[in-house]
Structure formats: structure tokens, C-alpha cells
Backbone as XML, in Angstrom:
<?xml version="1.0"?>
<chain id="A" units="angstrom">
  <residue number="1" name="MET">
    <atom name="N" x="209.397" y="224.342" z="93.628"/>
    <atom name="CA" x="209.450" y="223.501" z="92.458"/>
    <atom name="C" x="210.903" y="223.188" z="92.086"/>
  </residue>
  <residue number="2" name="LYS">
    <atom name="N" x="211.787" y="224.171" z="92.236"/>
    <atom name="CA" x="213.193" y="223.946" z="91.900"/>
    <atom name="C" x="213.796" y="222.870" z="92.796"/>
  </residue>
  <residue number="3" name="ARG">
    <atom name="N" x="213.417" y="222.856" z="94.066"/>
    <atom name="CA" x="213.941" y="221.822" z="94.981"/>
    <atom name="C" x="213.512" y="220.432" z="94.537"/>
  </residue>
  <residue number="4" name="LEU">
    <atom name="N" x="212.310" y="220.311" z="94.017"/>
    <atom name="CA" x="211.820" y="219.025" z="93.524"/>
    <atom name="C" x="212.683" y="218.546" z="92.358"/>
  </residue>
  <residue number="5" name="VAL">
    <atom name="N" x="212.943" y="219.424" z="91.398"/>
    <atom name="CA" x="213.765" y="219.071" z="90.237"/>
    <atom name="C" x="215.185" y="218.728" z="90.688"/>
  </residue>
  <residue number="6" name="GLU">
    <atom name="N" x="215.755" y="219.545" z="91.577"/>
    <atom name="CA" x="217.113" y="219.287" z="92.070"/>
    <atom name="C" x="217.211" y="217.940" z="92.762"/>
  </residue>
  <residue number="7" name="THR">
    <atom name="N" x="216.264" y="217.640" z="93.605"/>
    <atom name="CA" x="216.289" y="216.380" z="94.349"/>
    <atom name="C" x="216.260" y="215.179" z="93.412"/>
  </residue>
  <residue number="8" name="ILE">
    <atom name="N" x="215.382" y="215.205" z="92.440"/>
    <atom name="CA" x="215.258" y="214.075" z="91.519"/>
    <atom name="C" x="216.511" y="213.934" z="90.657"/>
  </residue>
  <residue number="9" name="VAL">
    <atom name="N" x="216.990" y="215.054" z="90.118"/>
    <atom name="CA" x="218.161" y="215.012" z="89.244"/>
    <atom name="C" x="219.387" y="214.539" z="90.009"/>
  </residue>
  <residue number="10" name="ARG">
    <atom name="N" x="219.594" y="215.044" z="91.203"/>
    <atom name="CA" x="220.771" y="214.655" z="91.995"/>
    <atom name="C" x="220.727" y="213.186" z="92.388"/>
  </residue>
  <residue number="11" name="ARG">
    <atom name="N" x="219.548" y="212.635" z="92.604"/>
    <atom name="CA" x="219.431" y="211.204" z="92.926"/>
    <atom name="C" x="219.781" y="210.322" z="91.736"/>
  </residue>
  <residue number="12" name="LEU">
    <atom name="N" x="219.596" y="210.836" z="90.542"/>
    <atom name="CA" x="219.892" y="210.058" z="89.343"/>
    <atom name="C" x="221.367" y="210.109" z="88.949"/>
  </residue>
  <residue number="13" name="CYS">
    <atom name="N" x="222.116" y="211.056" z="89.488"/>
    <atom name="CA" x="223.512" y="211.270" z="89.083"/>
    <atom name="C" x="224.497" y="210.520" z="89.974"/>
  </residue>
  <residue number="14" name="ASP">
    <atom name="N" x="225.607" y="210.079" z="89.362"/>
    <atom name="CA" x="226.706" y="209.509" z="90.130"/>
    <atom name="C" x="227.470" y="210.595" z="90.865"/>
  </residue>
  <residue number="15" name="GLU">
    <atom name="N" x="227.517" y="211.782" z="90.282"/>
    <atom name="CA" x="228.192" y="212.927" z="90.888"/>
    <atom name="C" x="227.155" y="214.011" z="91.191"/>
  </residue>
  <residue number="16" name="PRO">
    <atom name="N" x="226.377" y="213.871" z="92.261"/>
    <atom name="CA" x="225.287" y="214.811" z="92.517"/>
    <atom name="C" x="225.745" y="216.242" z="92.771"/>
  </residue>
  <residue number="17" name="ALA">
    <atom name="N" x="226.945" y="216.430" z="93.281"/>
    <atom name="CA" x="227.420" y="217.783" z="93.560"/>
    <atom name="C" x="227.694" y="218.568" z="92.282"/>
  </residue>
  <residue number="18" name="SER">
    <atom name="N" x="227.951" y="217.879" z="91.187"/>
    <atom name="CA" x="228.281" y="218.580" z="89.945"/>
    <atom name="C" x="227.049" y="218.876" z="89.088"/>
  </residue>
  <residue number="19" name="ALA">
    <atom name="N" x="225.879" y="218.440" z="89.512"/>
    <atom name="CA" x="224.652" y="218.738" z="88.773"/>
    <atom name="C" x="224.223" y="220.170" z="89.077"/>
  </residue>
  <residue number="20" name="LYS">
    <atom name="N" x="223.932" y="220.929" z="88.019"/>
    <atom name="CA" x="223.514" y="222.320" z="88.183"/>
    <atom name="C" x="222.146" y="222.508" z="87.552"/>
  </residue>
  <residue number="21" name="ILE">
    <atom name="N" x="221.230" y="223.078" z="88.307"/>
    <atom name="CA" x="219.896" y="223.361" z="87.815"/>
    <atom name="C" x="219.678" y="224.863" z="87.935"/>
  </residue>
  <residue number="22" name="THR">
    <atom name="N" x="219.402" y="225.506" z="86.815"/>
    <atom name="CA" x="219.135" y="226.937" z="86.840"/>
    <atom name="C" x="217.681" y="227.182" z="86.475"/>
  </residue>
  <residue number="23" name="GLU">
    <atom name="N" x="217.106" y="228.161" z="87.122"/>
    <atom name="CA" x="215.706" y="228.493" z="86.914"/>
    <atom name="C" x="215.619" y="229.815" z="86.169"/>
  </residue>
  <residue number="24" name="GLY">
    <atom name="N" x="214.808" y="229.855" z="85.136"/>
    <atom name="CA" x="214.607" y="231.072" z="84.367"/>
    <atom name="C" x="213.154" y="231.163" z="83.935"/>
  </residue>
  <residue number="25" name="PHE">
    <atom name="N" x="212.829" y="232.222" z="83.245"/>
    <atom name="CA" x="211.458" y="232.425" z="82.809"/>
    <atom name="C" x="211.438" y="232.804" z="81.329"/>
  </residue>
  <residue number="26" name="GLU">
    <atom name="N" x="210.507" y="232.241" z="80.616"/>
    <atom name="CA" x="210.236" y="232.600" z="79.226"/>
    <atom name="C" x="208.744" y="232.888" z="79.154"/>
  </residue>
  <residue number="27" name="GLY">
    <atom name="N" x="208.409" y="234.148" z="79.243"/>
    <atom name="CA" x="206.997" y="234.518" z="79.289"/>
    <atom name="C" x="206.396" y="234.050" z="80.602"/>
  </residue>
  <residue number="28" name="ARG">
    <atom name="N" x="205.332" y="233.271" z="80.516"/>
    <atom name="CA" x="204.681" y="232.751" z="81.724"/>
    <atom name="C" x="205.183" y="231.365" z="82.108"/>
  </residue>
  <residue number="29" name="THR">
    <atom name="N" x="206.166" y="230.857" z="81.388"/>
    <atom name="CA" x="206.676" y="229.508" z="81.618"/>
    <atom name="C" x="207.957" y="229.555" z="82.440"/>
  </residue>
  <residue number="30" name="VAL">
    <atom name="N" x="208.024" y="228.694" z="83.455"/>
    <atom name="CA" x="209.242" y="228.543" z="84.251"/>
    <atom name="C" x="210.116" y="227.515" z="83.533"/>
  </residue>
  <residue number="31" name="VAL">
    <atom name="N" x="211.378" y="227.874" z="83.305"/>
    <atom name="CA" x="212.296" y="227.005" z="82.559"/>
    <atom name="C" x="213.405" y="226.546" z="83.496"/>
  </residue>
  <residue number="32" name="TYR">
    <atom name="N" x="213.614" y="225.231" z="83.551"/>
    <atom name="CA" x="214.708" y="224.652" z="84.325"/>
    <atom name="C" x="215.718" y="224.070" z="83.346"/>
  </residue>
  <residue number="33" name="ASP">
    <atom name="N" x="216.923" y="224.619" z="83.374"/>
    <atom name="CA" x="218.011" y="224.106" z="82.554"/>
    <atom name="C" x="218.875" y="223.211" z="83.430"/>
  </residue>
  <residue number="34" name="ILE">
    <atom name="N" x="219.036" y="221.969" z="83.026"/>
    <atom name="CA" x="219.795" y="220.989" z="83.792"/>
    <atom name="C" x="221.130" y="220.763" z="83.105"/>
  </residue>
  <residue number="35" name="ASP">
    <atom name="N" x="222.195" y="220.936" z="83.868"/>
    <atom name="CA" x="223.542" y="220.720" z="83.351"/>
    <atom name="C" x="224.218" y="219.676" z="84.233"/>
  </residue>
  <residue number="36" name="VAL">
    <atom name="N" x="224.472" y="218.510" z="83.663"/>
    <atom name="CA" x="225.127" y="217.425" z="84.397"/>
    <atom name="C" x="226.348" y="216.980" z="83.601"/>
  </residue>
  <residue number="37" name="PRO">
    <atom name="N" x="227.314" y="216.331" z="84.256"/>
    <atom name="CA" x="228.474" y="215.807" z="83.519"/>
    <atom name="C" x="228.033" y="214.820" z="82.436"/>
  </residue>
  <residue number="38" name="GLU">
    <atom name="N" x="228.872" y="214.694" z="81.431"/>
    <atom name="CA" x="228.524" y="213.856" z="80.282"/>
    <atom name="C" x="228.234" y="212.406" z="80.663"/>
  </residue>
  <residue number="39" name="ASN">
    <atom name="N" x="228.956" y="211.871" z="81.644"/>
    <atom name="CA" x="228.731" y="210.475" z="82.030"/>
    <atom name="C" x="227.397" y="210.277" z="82.741"/>
  </residue>
  <residue number="40" name="ASP">
    <atom name="N" x="226.804" y="211.336" z="83.291"/>
    <atom name="CA" x="225.494" y="211.239" z="83.943"/>
    <atom name="C" x="224.345" y="211.600" z="83.003"/>
  </residue>
  <residue number="41" name="ARG">
    <atom name="N" x="224.661" y="212.212" z="81.887"/>
    <atom name="CA" x="223.622" y="212.672" z="80.965"/>
    <atom name="C" x="222.792" y="211.507" z="80.427"/>
  </residue>
  <residue number="42" name="GLY">
    <atom name="N" x="223.442" y="210.414" z="80.095"/>
    <atom name="CA" x="222.717" y="209.251" z="79.590"/>
    <atom name="C" x="221.769" y="208.669" z="80.613"/>
  </residue>
  <residue number="43" name="ARG">
    <atom name="N" x="222.188" y="208.653" z="81.845"/>
    <atom name="CA" x="221.326" y="208.147" z="82.913"/>
    <atom name="C" x="220.127" y="209.063" z="83.124"/>
  </residue>
  <residue number="44" name="LEU">
    <atom name="N" x="220.352" y="210.371" z="83.035"/>
    <atom name="CA" x="219.266" y="211.334" z="83.214"/>
    <atom name="C" x="218.253" y="211.233" z="82.080"/>
  </residue>
  <residue number="45" name="ILE">
    <atom name="N" x="218.744" y="211.060" z="80.861"/>
    <atom name="CA" x="217.836" y="210.977" z="79.721"/>
    <atom name="C" x="217.150" y="209.615" z="79.676"/>
  </residue>
  <residue number="46" name="GLY">
    <atom name="N" x="217.885" y="208.569" z="79.958"/>
    <atom name="CA" x="217.296" y="207.229" z="79.996"/>
    <atom name="C" x="217.180" y="206.613" z="78.620"/>
  </residue>
  <residue number="47" name="ARG">
    <atom name="N" x="216.839" y="205.351" z="78.613"/>
    <atom name="CA" x="216.697" y="204.622" z="77.353"/>
    <atom name="C" x="215.506" y="205.181" z="76.586"/>
  </residue>
  <residue number="48" name="GLU">
    <atom name="N" x="215.779" y="205.614" z="75.369"/>
    <atom name="CA" x="214.778" y="206.209" z="74.484"/>
    <atom name="C" x="214.095" y="207.429" z="75.112"/>
  </residue>
  <residue number="49" name="GLY">
    <atom name="N" x="214.765" y="208.084" z="76.065"/>
    <atom name="CA" x="214.236" y="209.298" z="76.681"/>
    <atom name="C" x="213.164" y="209.076" z="77.729"/>
  </residue>
  <residue number="50" name="ARG">
    <atom name="N" x="213.037" y="207.865" z="78.204"/>
    <atom name="CA" x="211.956" y="207.552" z="79.144"/>
    <atom name="C" x="212.111" y="208.261" z="80.486"/>
  </residue>
  <residue number="51" name="THR">
    <atom name="N" x="213.323" y="208.342" z="80.998"/>
    <atom name="CA" x="213.531" y="208.944" z="82.313"/>
    <atom name="C" x="213.241" y="210.438" z="82.286"/>
  </residue>
  <residue number="52" name="ILE">
    <atom name="N" x="213.780" y="211.149" z="81.305"/>
    <atom name="CA" x="213.545" y="212.590" z="81.231"/>
    <atom name="C" x="212.080" y="212.883" z="80.926"/>
  </residue>
  <residue number="53" name="ARG">
    <atom name="N" x="211.458" y="212.031" z="80.133"/>
    <atom name="CA" x="210.030" y="212.199" z="79.845"/>
    <atom name="C" x="209.199" y="212.034" z="81.110"/>
  </residue>
  <residue number="54" name="ALA">
    <atom name="N" x="209.564" y="211.059" z="81.937"/>
    <atom name="CA" x="208.849" y="210.844" z="83.197"/>
    <atom name="C" x="209.069" y="212.023" z="84.149"/>
  </residue>
  <residue number="55" name="LEU">
    <atom name="N" x="210.295" y="212.533" z="84.191"/>
    <atom name="CA" x="210.590" y="213.699" z="85.031"/>
    <atom name="C" x="209.763" y="214.898" z="84.584"/>
  </residue>
  <residue number="56" name="ARG">
    <atom name="N" x="209.703" y="215.133" z="83.290"/>
    <atom name="CA" x="208.914" y="216.255" z="82.767"/>
    <atom name="C" x="207.439" y="216.101" z="83.100"/>
  </residue>
  <residue number="57" name="ALA">
    <atom name="N" x="206.911" y="214.895" z="82.965"/>
    <atom name="CA" x="205.501" y="214.656" z="83.271"/>
    <atom name="C" x="205.216" y="214.878" z="84.756"/>
  </residue>
  <residue number="58" name="PHE">
    <atom name="N" x="206.105" y="214.390" z="85.598"/>
    <atom name="CA" x="205.931" y="214.519" z="87.047"/>
    <atom name="C" x="205.962" y="215.983" z="87.474"/>
  </residue>
  <residue number="59" name="VAL">
    <atom name="N" x="206.954" y="216.725" z="86.995"/>
    <atom name="CA" x="207.092" y="218.130" z="87.368"/>
    <atom name="C" x="205.955" y="218.953" z="86.762"/>
  </residue>
  <residue number="60" name="SER">
    <atom name="N" x="205.549" y="218.640" z="85.551"/>
    <atom name="CA" x="204.435" y="219.357" z="84.934"/>
    <atom name="C" x="203.143" y="219.156" z="85.711"/>
  </residue>
  <residue number="61" name="ALA">
    <atom name="N" x="202.921" y="217.945" z="86.195"/>
    <atom name="CA" x="201.719" y="217.682" z="86.993"/>
    <atom name="C" x="201.746" y="218.479" z="88.295"/>
  </residue>
  <residue number="62" name="ALA">
    <atom name="N" x="202.910" y="218.564" z="88.920"/>
    <atom name="CA" x="203.034" y="219.353" z="90.145"/>
    <atom name="C" x="202.848" y="220.840" z="89.851"/>
  </residue>
  <residue number="63" name="ALA">
    <atom name="N" x="203.323" y="221.291" z="88.698"/>
    <atom name="CA" x="203.203" y="222.702" z="88.334"/>
    <atom name="C" x="201.754" y="223.077" z="88.026"/>
  </residue>
  <residue number="64" name="VAL">
    <atom name="N" x="201.039" y="222.194" z="87.350"/>
    <atom name="CA" x="199.640" y="222.462" z="87.035"/>
    <atom name="C" x="198.831" y="222.637" z="88.312"/>
  </residue>
  <residue number="65" name="ALA">
    <atom name="N" x="199.155" y="221.871" z="89.331"/>
    <atom name="CA" x="198.460" y="221.994" z="90.610"/>
    <atom name="C" x="198.675" y="223.378" z="91.223"/>
  </residue>
  <residue number="66" name="GLN">
    <atom name="N" x="199.782" y="224.035" z="90.866"/>
    <atom name="CA" x="200.070" y="225.378" z="91.354"/>
    <atom name="C" x="199.700" y="226.450" z="90.330"/>
  </residue>
  <residue number="67" name="GLY">
    <atom name="N" x="199.157" y="226.040" z="89.194"/>
    <atom name="CA" x="198.757" y="226.987" z="88.157"/>
    <atom name="C" x="199.922" y="227.539" z="87.355"/>
  </residue>
  <residue number="68" name="LYS">
    <atom name="N" x="200.981" y="226.755" z="87.204"/>
    <atom name="CA" x="202.175" y="227.194" z="86.480"/>
    <atom name="C" x="202.430" y="226.292" z="85.277"/>
  </residue>
  <residue number="69" name="ARG">
    <atom name="N" x="203.275" y="226.770" z="84.368"/>
    <atom name="CA" x="203.756" y="225.973" z="83.240"/>
    <atom name="C" x="205.250" y="225.792" z="83.416"/>
  </residue>
  <residue number="70" name="VAL">
    <atom name="N" x="205.745" y="224.603" z="83.107"/>
    <atom name="CA" x="207.158" y="224.279" z="83.322"/>
    <atom name="C" x="207.747" y="223.660" z="82.068"/>
  </residue>
  <residue number="71" name="LEU">
    <atom name="N" x="209.012" y="224.025" z="81.799"/>
    <atom name="CA" x="209.776" y="223.442" z="80.713"/>
    <atom name="C" x="211.102" y="222.983" z="81.296"/>
  </residue>
  <residue number="72" name="ILE">
    <atom name="N" x="211.507" y="221.752" z="80.993"/>
    <atom name="CA" x="212.778" y="221.218" z="81.490"/>
    <atom name="C" x="213.664" y="220.922" z="80.282"/>
  </residue>
  <residue number="73" name="ARG">
    <atom name="N" x="214.875" y="221.490" z="80.306"/>
    <atom name="CA" x="215.835" y="221.279" z="79.232"/>
    <atom name="C" x="217.120" y="220.704" z="79.801"/>
  </residue>
  <residue number="74" name="VAL">
    <atom name="N" x="217.714" y="219.757" z="79.076"/>
    <atom name="CA" x="218.998" y="219.187" z="79.458"/>
    <atom name="C" x="220.050" y="219.824" z="78.564"/>
  </residue>
  <residue number="75" name="ARG">
    <atom name="N" x="221.026" y="220.469" z="79.178"/>
    <atom name="CA" x="222.089" y="221.160" z="78.437"/>
    <atom name="C" x="223.123" y="220.180" z="77.938"/>
  </residue>
  <residue number="76" name="ASP">
    <atom name="N" x="223.689" y="220.462" z="76.771"/>
    <atom name="CA" x="224.764" y="219.647" z="76.205"/>
    <atom name="C" x="226.097" y="220.070" z="76.776"/>
  </residue>
</chain>
């Protein structure tokens, strides 16, 4: 699942090498914290949050198929 998030996030960034995705757990939920440079943050979030919302929906659907819960956070 982490590779899926990394692949999508890195494709959206101008500087893919500087994007960092960390995986953690909060109870039964897998948490992905995304840290990208400030100039790529707007592209990742998208207009009115559409891009990040779509990413969350896509990853959540993949996680449900595996019986998992996922939370994606973008770090400031």
C-alpha cells in the first residue's frame, strides 16, 4: 500500500526525490504522512482539495479490499 501512495505522490510532484511518505499506525488504522516541498503542496492538494480527496478515496478503496483502514495526512 505504501508503494501505491509513494508512486502517486511522486508523479504529482515537480521534485519527486524530495517527497517523503512515512507509514505509521494509530490503533487499527494505517496512517501515511506525506511531506512534500511547499511548491509541490498546492499541486498535491489540488483546487479546493480535489486531488488529495481523490487520492484518499482511491487508497481507501484499495485498503478496504485488503480489510484495512487508511488515513492520509499532508504535513505542513
